[in-house]
C-alpha positions, 0 to 999 in steps of 0.5 A: 982056600979051593972051599971058600972058591967052591962056595962063593961060585955057589953063591954065586949060581944061587944069586943068579939062580934067584935073579933068574926068577924073578927077571921076568916080574922085573922086566914086567914091572919096569916096563908095564907098570912102572912107567904108567904109575908115574905117569900118575903120580903125574897127572894127579897134580895136573889139570887136563885141559884140551886145545887146538893144539893138543892136551895142556897140564896146567900143575894145581896141587893137590886140587884134583885130591881135596876136591873128590874128598872134600868138595864133592858130597855124594863121592862118597854115599854113592862110592865109597861106602858100597865098596867098603860095603862089598868088602866087609861082606864078600872077603869073610864069605869067601874065606869060610866057602873056600874053607868049608869046600877045601874040607869038603874036597880033603875027603874021600871019593869017587869023582873027587880029581873031577870035583876040585878040576871044577872048582878050579875051572873058573881060576882058568877062564877067568877072563872079563870077556867070560864071565860076562858072557856068562853073565849074559844067560839068565841076566835081567837085561831091563835093568842096570845090574850084574844080579843074575835069575839064578841066584836072584835075592829077591826070593830071600828077601820076601822069605826073610821079611815075612819071619820077621827080621829086621831089614839091617839083617835082611840087607846082609842075605840079600847081599851076600845071596846077590855076589853068591854067583861072584863069590863061587867064581872068585874062589878056586885059588883060596880052595886049592891054597886050604887043600894044600895045607889040610894034606900037609896036616899029620894024620898021627895028631887026628888019630891021638885026638880020637884016641884021648876022645876029642870029637869031630868038632874039637878036631877041627878047632884044636887040630885043623884050624890050628894047623891053617892058619898060616894058610889063612892069612896067605887065603885073607890077604889074596882074598883082600888083593883080589877084592880090590882089583875086581873090575867089578869093584865100584871103584875102580868102575869110577876111576875108570868112568872118571876119564872115559865119561868125564875126562878129567884124567888128573882126576882118575889118576888122583883117585885111583892113587888115593884108592891104591893106598887106603888099599895097602893100608887095609891090606897092612892093617888086617895082616898085623891084626890076623898074623897074631893069631897064626901058627908056626909048626916049627915056632920053638 
């Protein structure tokens, strides 16, 4: 009987510890996220009019959703497709770049600690103001562009075009060159995740493979890639969320401008909710597809 009471007391203590850990998140969710989310749902089905008495709302059902997705012929061509193309190019490059840098930083060389801190530095100063200041140096202020001179794609496009490559391939490499700054900037967390995964691989597995005559390339695909597959799943999901919520995302800009410049509060709310739903479905789909190829060491 005494043992049962002691076990119950321990479970209650563990439960209280768990609630204490998530309490800060719960407070932020309730007071900073839940109310704006409810207001967004309310505004999405309303039409706002400004009168002498203030803002007046009129219920119009799904009209805010229908207009953008059915009646606005420029919405997909100017907003949706550019946003999806950025996501399709940016996320795989970010994952590959993070894995490459993590493998390099996992090697033993002089100055390794400084190099790790250097790649993690953008995470510390990753604020909108900081990145705008960094972009302002070497940026073409005569045009509305986010590409810096350091990573300008003009030379790359000319070289590839003169080599006779198809325009589609040239456009892909141009897109990657233009976003190289952003890809490096947003890869800090992914590099740290991959480093933790690489450091958790037993050295005995590499030694046994080398004794059997395996090459470095075979070791990578048969040991490293298999062992870090759970980390890769986390990195892919994190990169997707980071890409969808990045301030430079064309959809987020469009949702903001829909209200701030055009005064369409209902349309802005409807677009924001639709965007969140589509992003959530894409993340779930990619998670379901990639999780099938994940290896866990404790699996029987």
